[in-house]
C-alpha positions as a Markdown table, in Angstrom:
| # | Residue | x | y | z |
|---|---|---|---|---|
| 1 | Unk | -15.0 | 10.7 | -1.2 |
| 2 | Unk | -12.0 | 10.3 | -3.5 |
| 3 | Unk | -8.7 | 9.1 | -2.3 |
| 4 | Unk | -5.4 | 9.8 | -4.0 |
| 5 | Unk | -2.2 | 8.0 | -3.2 |
| 6 | Unk | 0.9 | 9.8 | -4.7 |
| 7 | Unk | 4.3 | 8.2 | -4.9 |
| 8 | Unk | 4.1 | 6.7 | -1.4 |
| 9 | Unk | 7.0 | 4.8 | 0.0 |
| 10 | Unk | 7.3 | 2.9 | 3.3 |
| 11 | Unk | 10.3 | 0.9 | 4.7 |
| 12 | Unk | 10.3 | -1.5 | 7.6 |
| 13 | Unk | 13.9 | -1.7 | 8.5 |
| 14 | Unk | 15.6 | -2.4 | 5.1 |
| 15 | Unk | 12.4 | -3.9 | 3.6 |
| 16 | Unk | 10.5 | -1.7 | 1.1 |
| 17 | Unk | 6.9 | -2.5 | 2.0 |
| 18 | Unk | 5.6 | 0.2 | -0.4 |
| 19 | Unk | 7.8 | 1.3 | -3.4 |
| 20 | Unk | 6.6 | 4.5 | -5.2 |
| 21 | Unk | 2.9 | 3.5 | -5.1 |
| 22 | Unk | 0.4 | 5.8 | -6.8 |
| 23 | Unk | -3.3 | 5.1 | -6.9 |
| 24 | Unk | -6.6 | 7.1 | -7.4 |
| 25 | Unk | -9.8 | 5.8 | -6.0 |
| 26 | Unk | -13.0 | 7.4 | -7.2 |
| 27 | Unk | -15.9 | 8.5 | -4.9 |
| 28 | Unk | -18.2 | 5.6 | -4.2 |
| 29 | Unk | -15.9 | 3.0 | -5.7 |
| 30 | Unk | -15.2 | -0.4 | -4.4 |
| 31 | Unk | -11.5 | -1.1 | -5.1 |
| 32 | Unk | -9.8 | -4.4 | -4.2 |
| 33 | Unk | -6.1 | -4.6 | -3.3 |
| 34 | Unk | -5.0 | -8.0 | -4.5 |
| 35 | Unk | -1.7 | -9.7 | -4.1 |
| 36 | Unk | 0.3 | -12.4 | -2.3 |
| 37 | Unk | 1.6 | -12.2 | 1.3 |
| 38 | Unk | 4.2 | -9.5 | 1.6 |
| 39 | Unk | 3.0 | -7.6 | -1.4 |
| 40 | Unk | 2.2 | -4.4 | 0.5 |
| 41 | Unk | -1.6 | -4.4 | 0.2 |
| 42 | Unk | -2.2 | -4.3 | 4.0 |
| 43 | Unk | 0.5 | -1.7 | 4.5 |
| 44 | Unk | -1.2 | 0.5 | 1.8 |
| 45 | Unk | -4.6 | 0.0 | 3.5 |
| 46 | Unk | -3.1 | 0.9 | 6.9 |
| 47 | Unk | -1.4 | 4.0 | 5.4 |
| 48 | Unk | -4.8 | 5.1 | 4.0 |
| 49 | Unk | -6.4 | 4.5 | 7.4 |
| 50 | Unk | -3.6 | 6.6 | 9.2 |
| 51 | Unk | -2.5 | 3.6 | 11.2 |
| 52 | Unk | 1.1 | 3.9 | 9.6 |
| 53 | Unk | 2.6 | 7.0 | 8.1 |
| 54 | Unk | 4.6 | 6.8 | 4.8 |
| 55 | Unk | 8.2 | 7.7 | 4.7 |
| 56 | Unk | 7.5 | 9.8 | 1.6 |
| 57 | Unk | 4.6 | 10.7 | -0.7 |
| 58 | Unk | 1.1 | 11.9 | 0.0 |
| 59 | Unk | -2.3 | 10.6 | 0.8 |
| 60 | Unk | -5.2 | 12.9 | -0.1 |
| 61 | Unk | -8.9 | 12.7 | 0.8 |
| 62 | Unk | -11.0 | 14.8 | -1.6 |
| 63 | Unk | -7.9 | 16.8 | -2.4 |
| 64 | Unk | -7.0 | 17.4 | 1.3 |
| 65 | Unk | -3.6 | 16.3 | 2.4 |
| 66 | Unk | -4.1 | 13.6 | 5.2 |
| 67 | Unk | -0.6 | 12.2 | 5.1 |
| 68 | Unk | 0.2 | 13.1 | 8.7 |
| 69 | Unk | -3.3 | 13.1 | 10.1 |
| 70 | Unk | -4.0 | 10.4 | 12.7 |
| 71 | Unk | -6.6 | 7.6 | 12.2 |
| 72 | Unk | -9.0 | 9.2 | 14.8 |
| 73 | Unk | -9.3 | 12.4 | 12.7 |
| 74 | Unk | -9.7 | 10.7 | 9.3 |
| 75 | Unk | -13.3 | 9.4 | 9.8 |
| 76 | Unk | -12.5 | 6.0 | 8.4 |
| 77 | Unk | -14.3 | 2.8 | 9.2 |
| 78 | Unk | -12.0 | -0.3 | 9.6 |
| 79 | Unk | -13.1 | -3.9 | 9.5 |
| 80 | Unk | -10.5 | -6.4 | 10.7 |
| 81 | Unk | -10.3 | -10.1 | 9.8 |
| 82 | Unk | -10.7 | -11.1 | 13.4 |
| 83 | Unk | -13.8 | -8.8 | 14.0 |
| 84 | Unk | -12.5 | -7.2 | 17.3 |
| 85 | Unk | -15.9 | -7.2 | 18.9 |
| 86 | Unk | -16.4 | -6.5 | 22.5 |
| 87 | Unk | -17.4 | -9.8 | 24.1 |
| 88 | Unk | -19.1 | -8.2 | 27.1 |
| 89 | Unk | -21.4 | -6.0 | 24.9 |
| 90 | Unk | -24.5 | -6.8 | 23.2 |
| 91 | Unk | -24.8 | -6.6 | 19.4 |
| 92 | Unk | -26.6 | -3.3 | 19.6 |
| 93 | Unk | -24.0 | -1.8 | 21.9 |
| 94 | Unk | -21.1 | -3.1 | 19.7 |
| 95 | Unk | -22.7 | -1.3 | 16.8 |
| 96 | Unk | -23.2 | 1.8 | 18.8 |
| 97 | Unk | -19.7 | 2.0 | 20.3 |
| 98 | Unk | -18.2 | 4.6 | 17.9 |
| 99 | Unk | -21.2 | 6.9 | 18.7 |
| 100 | Unk | -21.4 | 6.2 | 22.5 |
| 101 | Unk | -17.7 | 7.3 | 23.0 |
| 102 | Unk | -18.1 | 10.6 | 21.2 |
| 103 | Unk | -17.8 | 13.6 | 23.6 |
| 104 | Unk | -19.5 | 17.0 | 23.6 |
| 105 | Unk | -21.6 | 18.3 | 20.8 |
| 106 | Unk | -20.4 | 15.5 | 18.6 |
| 107 | Unk | -22.2 | 12.9 | 20.5 |
| 108 | Unk | -25.8 | 12.2 | 19.2 |
| 109 | Unk | -28.8 | 11.9 | 21.5 |
| 110 | Unk | -29.5 | 8.3 | 22.8 |
| 111 | Unk | -32.7 | 8.2 | 20.6 |
| 112 | Unk | -30.6 | 9.1 | 17.5 |
| 113 | Unk | -28.0 | 6.4 | 18.4 |
| 114 | Unk | -30.6 | 3.7 | 18.8 |
| 115 | Unk | -32.3 | 4.7 | 15.6 |
| 116 | Unk | -28.9 | 4.5 | 13.7 |
| 117 | Unk | -28.2 | 1.1 | 15.3 |
| 118 | Unk | -31.6 | -0.2 | 14.2 |
| 119 | Unk | -31.1 | 1.1 | 10.7 |
| 120 | Unk | -27.7 | -0.6 | 10.4 |
| 121 | Unk | -28.9 | -3.9 | 11.8 |
| 122 | Unk | -31.7 | -3.9 | 9.2 |
| 123 | Unk | -29.0 | -3.2 | 6.6 |
| 124 | Unk | -26.8 | -6.2 | 7.6 |
| 125 | Unk | -30.0 | -8.4 | 8.2 |
| 126 | Unk | -29.4 | -8.8 | 11.9 |
| 127 | Unk | -32.3 | -6.8 | 13.3 |
| 128 | Unk | -33.6 | -9.7 | 15.4 |
| 129 | Unk | -30.2 | -10.3 | 17.2 |
| 130 | Unk | -29.7 | -6.8 | 18.8 |
| 131 | Unk | -29.7 | -8.2 | 22.4 |
| 132 | Unk | -27.4 | -11.2 | 21.7 |
| 133 | Unk | -23.7 | -11.2 | 22.6 |
| 134 | Unk | -20.9 | -12.0 | 20.1 |
| 135 | Unk | -20.3 | -15.5 | 21.7 |
| 136 | Unk | -23.9 | -16.4 | 20.6 |
| 137 | Unk | -23.3 | -15.6 | 17.0 |
| 138 | Unk | -21.9 | -17.5 | 14.1 |
| 139 | Unk | -18.6 | -16.2 | 12.5 |
| 140 | Unk | -20.6 | -14.8 | 9.5 |
| 141 | Unk | -23.0 | -12.9 | 11.9 |
| 142 | Unk | -20.1 | -11.5 | 13.9 |
| 143 | Unk | -18.5 | -10.1 | 10.7 |
| 144 | Unk | -21.8 | -8.4 | 9.9 |
| 145 | Unk | -21.8 | -6.8 | 13.3 |
| 146 | Unk | -18.3 | -5.6 | 12.7 |
| 147 | Unk | -19.3 | -4.1 | 9.4 |
| 148 | Unk | -22.3 | -2.4 | 10.9 |
| 149 | Unk | -20.1 | -0.9 | 13.7 |
| 150 | Unk | -17.7 | 0.5 | 11.1 |
| 151 | Unk | -20.6 | 2.1 | 9.2 |
| 152 | Unk | -22.2 | 3.6 | 12.4 |
| 153 | Unk | -20.0 | 6.5 | 12.5 |
| 154 | Unk | -20.8 | 7.5 | 8.9 |
| 155 | Unk | -17.2 | 7.0 | 7.7 |
| 156 | Unk | -15.9 | 8.9 | 4.6 |
| 157 | Unk | -14.2 | 5.6 | 3.6 |
| 158 | Unk | -14.6 | 2.0 | 4.6 |
| 159 | Unk | -11.5 | -0.2 | 4.8 |
| 160 | Unk | -11.6 | -3.9 | 5.0 |
| 161 | Unk | -8.6 | -6.0 | 5.8 |
| 162 | Unk | -9.1 | -9.7 | 4.7 |
| 163 | Unk | -12.7 | -9.5 | 6.2 |
| 164 | Unk | -13.7 | -13.0 | 5.2 |
| 165 | Unk | -10.4 | -14.8 | 5.8 |
| 166 | Unk | -11.5 | -16.6 | 9.0 |
| 167 | Unk | -14.8 | -17.9 | 7.5 |
| 168 | Unk | -15.5 | -21.1 | 5.6 |
| 169 | Unk | -16.0 | -21.1 | 1.9 |
| 170 | Unk | -19.8 | -21.1 | 1.7 |
| 171 | Unk | -20.1 | -18.3 | 4.3 |
| 172 | Unk | -17.5 | -16.3 | 2.4 |
| 173 | Unk | -19.5 | -16.5 | -0.8 |
| 174 | Unk | -22.7 | -15.4 | 0.9 |
| 175 | Unk | -21.0 | -12.5 | 2.6 |
| 176 | Unk | -19.4 | -11.3 | -0.6 |
| 177 | Unk | -22.8 | -10.8 | -2.0 |
| 178 | Unk | -24.0 | -9.1 | 1.1 |
| 179 | Unk | -20.9 | -6.8 | 1.2 |
| 180 | Unk | -21.7 | -5.7 | -2.4 |
| 181 | Unk | -25.3 | -5.1 | -1.7 |
| 182 | Unk | -24.4 | -3.0 | 1.4 |
| 183 | Unk | -21.9 | -1.0 | -0.5 |
| 184 | Unk | -24.4 | -0.2 | -3.2 |
| 185 | Unk | -26.9 | 0.8 | -0.6 |
| 186 | Unk | -24.5 | 3.1 | 1.3 |
| 187 | Unk | -22.3 | 4.4 | -1.5 |
| 188 | Unk | -19.3 | 4.6 | 0.8 |
| 189 | Unk | -15.9 | 4.6 | -0.9 |
| 190 | Unk | -14.5 | 1.2 | 0.0 |
| 191 | Unk | -11.1 | -0.4 | -0.1 |
| 192 | Unk | -10.8 | -4.2 | 0.3 |
| 193 | Unk | -7.6 | -6.1 | 1.0 |
| 194 | Unk | -7.6 | -9.8 | -0.1 |
| 195 | Unk | -5.5 | -12.5 | -1.5 |
| 196 | Unk | -8.6 | -14.3 | -2.7 |
| 197 | Unk | -8.8 | -13.8 | -6.5 |
| 198 | Unk | -12.4 | -14.9 | -6.8 |
| 199 | Unk | -13.3 | -12.5 | -4.0 |
| 200 | Unk | -11.7 | -9.5 | -5.7 |
| 201 | Unk | -13.0 | -10.4 | -9.2 |
| 202 | Unk | -16.6 | -10.9 | -7.9 |
| 203 | Unk | -16.8 | -7.8 | -5.6 |
| 204 | Unk | -14.7 | -5.0 | -7.0 |
| 205 | Unk | -15.3 | -2.2 | -9.4 |
| 206 | Unk | -11.6 | -2.2 | -10.0 |
| 207 | Unk | -8.7 | -4.4 | -8.9 |
| 208 | Unk | -5.2 | -3.1 | -8.0 |
| 209 | Unk | -2.7 | -6.1 | -8.2 |
| 210 | Unk | 0.4 | -5.5 | -5.9 |
| 211 | Unk | 3.7 | -7.4 | -6.0 |
| 212 | Unk | 6.8 | -6.7 | -3.8 |
| 213 | Unk | 5.5 | -3.2 | -2.8 |
| 214 | Unk | 4.5 | -2.1 | -6.3 |
| 215 | Unk | 1.3 | -1.9 | -8.2 |
| 216 | Unk | 1.6 | -4.1 | -11.3 |
| 217 | Unk | -1.9 | -3.3 | -12.8 |
| 218 | Unk | -5.1 | -1.5 | -12.0 |
| 219 | Unk | -8.3 | -1.9 | -13.9 |
| 220 | Unk | -11.8 | -3.5 | -14.0 |
| 221 | Unk | -11.8 | -7.2 | -13.0 |
| 222 | Unk | -12.5 | -8.4 | -16.5 |
| 223 | Unk | -9.6 | -6.3 | -17.9 |
| 224 | Unk | -7.1 | -7.5 | -15.3 |
| 225 | Unk | -8.1 | -11.2 | -15.9 |
| 226 | Unk | -8.4 | -11.2 | -19.7 |
| 227 | Unk | -5.6 | -8.6 | -20.6 |
| 228 | Unk | -2.9 | -8.9 | -18.0 |
| 229 | Unk | 0.0 | -6.5 | -18.5 |
| 230 | Unk | 2.8 | -8.9 | -17.5 |
| 231 | Unk | 3.6 | -12.5 | -16.5 |
| 232 | Unk | 3.1 | -11.9 | -12.8 |
| 233 | Unk | -0.5 | -10.6 | -13.1 |
| 234 | Unk | -1.3 | -13.4 | -15.6 |
| 235 | Unk | 0.0 | -16.1 | -13.3 |
| 236 | Unk | -1.4 | -14.7 | -10.1 |
| 237 | Unk | -5.0 | -13.8 | -11.2 |
| 238 | Unk | -6.8 | -16.9 | -12.3 |
| 239 | Unk | -5.5 | -20.4 | -13.1 |
| 240 | Unk | -3.2 | -20.9 | -16.0 |
| 241 | Unk | -0.9 | -23.5 | -17.5 |
| 242 | Unk | 2.7 | -22.2 | -17.7 |
| 243 | Unk | 4.5 | -23.5 | -20.8 |
| 244 | Unk | 8.2 | -22.7 | -21.3 |
| 245 | Unk | 9.3 | -22.3 | -24.9 |
| 246 | Unk | 10.9 | -19.9 | -27.5 |
| 247 | Unk | 9.6 | -17.1 | -29.7 |
| 248 | Unk | 10.9 | -16.7 | -33.2 |
| 249 | Unk | 9.4 | -14.3 | -35.8 |
| 250 | Unk | 6.2 | -13.9 | -33.8 |
| 251 | Unk | 5.6 | -17.6 | -33.2 |
| 252 | Unk | 5.9 | -19.3 | -29.8 |
| 253 | Unk | 6.8 | -23.0 | -29.9 |
| 254 | Unk | 7.7 | -25.8 | -27.6 |
| 255 | Unk | 7.5 | -29.4 | -28.6 |
| 256 | Unk | 4.3 | -29.9 | -30.8 |
| 257 | Unk | 2.7 | -26.7 | -29.4 |
| 258 | Unk | 2.8 | -23.6 | -31.5 |
| 259 | Unk | 1.1 | -20.3 | -30.7 |
| 260 | Unk | 1.0 | -16.8 | -32.3 |
| 261 | Unk | 3.0 | -14.3 | -30.3 |
| 262 | Unk | 3.2 | -11.2 | -32.6 |
| 263 | Unk | 4.2 | -8.7 | -30.1 |
| 264 | Unk | 6.8 | -10.7 | -28.2 |
| 265 | Unk | 10.6 | -10.3 | -29.1 |
| 266 | Unk | 12.6 | -13.4 | -30.2 |
| 267 | Unk | 14.0 | -15.3 | -27.3 |
| 268 | Unk | 12.9 | -17.6 | -24.4 |
| 269 | Unk | 9.3 | -17.0 | -23.4 |
| 270 | Unk | 6.5 | -18.4 | -21.3 |
| 271 | Unk | 3.0 | -19.0 | -22.5 |
| 272 | Unk | 0.1 | -18.9 | -20.1 |
| 273 | Unk | -2.9 | -20.9 | -21.3 |
| 274 | Unk | -6.2 | -20.8 | -19.2 |
| 275 | Unk | -7.6 | -24.3 | -18.6 |
| 276 | Unk | -10.8 | -23.5 | -20.6 |
| 277 | Unk | -8.8 | -22.3 | -23.5 |
| 278 | Unk | -7.5 | -25.9 | -24.1 |
| 279 | Unk | -9.8 | -27.5 | -26.6 |
| 280 | Unk | -10.0 | -31.3 | -26.5 |
| 281 | Unk | -10.7 | -33.2 | -29.7 |
| 282 | Unk | -9.2 | -34.5 | -32.8 |
| 283 | Unk | -6.8 | -31.8 | -33.7 |
| 284 | Unk | -3.6 | -30.4 | -32.1 |
| 285 | Unk | -0.9 | -32.1 | -30.1 |
| 286 | Unk | -0.9 | -35.5 | -28.5 |
| 287 | Unk | -1.7 | -35.9 | -24.8 |
| 288 | Unk | -2.9 | -38.6 | -22.4 |
| 289 | Unk | -5.7 | -38.2 | -20.0 |
| 290 | Unk | -4.5 | -38.8 | -16.5 |
| 291 | Unk | -7.6 | -38.0 | -14.4 |
| 292 | Unk | -11.1 | -36.4 | -14.7 |
| 293 | Unk | -12.9 | -34.7 | -11.8 |
| 294 | Unk | -16.4 | -33.3 | -11.9 |
| 295 | Unk | -17.1 | -29.9 | -10.2 |
| 296 | Unk | -20.6 | -28.7 | -10.7 |
| 297 | Unk | -21.3 | -27.8 | -14.3 |
| 298 | Unk | -17.6 | -28.3 | -15.1 |
| 299 | Unk | -15.1 | -31.1 | -15.5 |
| 300 | Unk | -11.4 | -30.7 | -14.7 |
| 301 | Unk | -9.1 | -32.9 | -16.9 |
| 302 | Unk | -5.5 | -33.5 | -16.0 |
| 303 | Unk | -3.4 | -34.2 | -19.1 |
| 304 | Unk | 0.2 | -35.1 | -19.8 |
| 305 | Unk | 1.9 | -34.6 | -23.1 |
| 306 | Unk | 4.3 | -37.0 | -24.9 |
| 307 | Unk | 7.3 | -34.9 | -23.6 |
| 308 | Unk | 5.9 | -35.4 | -20.0 |
| 309 | Unk | 4.4 | -31.8 | -19.5 |
| 310 | Unk | 1.4 | -31.7 | -17.2 |
| 311 | Unk | -1.6 | -29.6 | -18.3 |
| 312 | Unk | -5.0 | -28.9 | -16.8 |
| 313 | Unk | -8.0 | -28.4 | -19.0 |
| 314 | Unk | -11.5 | -27.4 | -18.3 |
| 315 | Unk | -14.6 | -28.6 | -20.1 |
| 316 | Unk | -18.3 | -28.9 | -19.6 |
| 317 | Unk | -19.6 | -31.7 | -17.3 |
| 318 | Unk | -21.3 | -33.4 | -20.2 |
| 319 | Unk | -18.0 | -33.5 | -22.2 |
| 320 | Unk | -16.1 | -34.6 | -19.1 |
| 321 | Unk | -18.4 | -37.7 | -18.8 |
| 322 | Unk | -17.4 | -38.8 | -22.2 |
| 323 | Unk | -13.8 | -38.9 | -21.4 |
| 324 | Unk | -11.8 | -41.9 | -20.1 |
| 325 | Unk | -8.7 | -41.8 | -17.9 |
| 326 | Unk | -5.7 | -43.4 | -19.6 |
| 327 | Unk | -6.8 | -42.7 | -23.2 |
| 328 | Unk | -5.0 | -40.6 | -25.7 |
| 329 | Unk | -6.6 | -37.3 | -26.9 |
| 330 | Unk | -5.4 | -34.3 | -29.0 |
| 331 | Unk | -5.4 | -30.9 | -27.6 |
| 332 | Unk | -5.4 | -27.4 | -29.2 |
| 333 | Unk | -4.8 | -24.1 | -27.4 |
| 334 | Unk | -7.3 | -21.5 | -28.6 |
| 335 | Unk | -5.7 | -18.6 | -26.9 |
| 336 | Unk | -2.6 | -17.8 | -24.8 |
| 337 | Unk | -0.8 | -14.9 | -23.1 |
| 338 | Unk | 2.9 | -15.0 | -24.0 |
| 339 | Unk | 5.6 | -13.0 | -22.2 |
| 340 | Unk | 9.4 | -12.9 | -22.6 |
| 341 | Unk | 11.5 | -14.8 | -20.0 |
| 342 | Unk | 14.5 | -13.3 | -18.3 |
| 343 | Unk | 17.9 | -14.9 | -18.6 |
| 344 | Unk | 17.2 | -17.4 | -15.9 |
| 345 | Unk | 14.3 | -18.7 | -18.0 |
| 346 | Unk | 11.5 | -17.2 | -15.7 |
| 347 | Unk | 8.8 | -15.2 | -17.2 |
| 348 | Unk | 9.5 | -11.4 | -16.7 |
| 349 | Unk | 7.1 | -9.4 | -14.6 |
């Protein structure tokens, strides 16, 4: 099912939670809403779900206006961060809940409900735990139950609000892969809210970056990361060194650092350089190695320039082992994103 959000606005008191938001989500797509706290991503998700109504604008499902239709009539599956499982019900009965509470001709036969529950527990790889209770499960297992329960009612769209936020890092990584597998198996149009950049970039077909109630950029993860449209997106999505300087005649400069900036107007500007785009060697500007930390196949190198500017570089583990803290080393920036700064000196979004 396709979803179309058209010029949606939502105020909470005098605070604009959503400000002229428009977004199209394709059938079967997994779209991530990414942004900092207060950016409007959860409000947008709840508006799609029918849990809040916009002050203006439209929300369409397959071209049908659902703007004022309540959540119960939208056929959406919603997975919350805190699972919201029924502690007194078994795993199987939790998954079956949405089907059990149906009335009249809409309620399937018991055999059909049990078959559906078995199918979904197989899908989320919990088939041997049907008779357990939520208190007997790990956090990751409880989240899988919540996902199966949301899918049990055959939703037209699946909405997930920070579904992995309460889990530890290793479990989150495992469940990311599982969510992608389940999404590909079901084909349900899915919208995921997250503030975790790695989560959005790994999982989603497309990412929508929100800031202060507006969508700054929408696109495939690689496009948003490698070709950010403005300073906010560049600074929020992925790690980057922020370097203040000045652009003159298509050249950004600050201290000993110079970078090409052909499309940036003359004036104060900020260059964003990814840590892996800093090349350590015999050419470039002078720095001193402050610290080296190994992280799997990579090494993170903390540097400081002659002017006292701190920089973070990322090199291979093998190269990192050859470096020595306290020694001088030259650095060259292979690539940078340069954006104009406003009159206060901050990079414009």
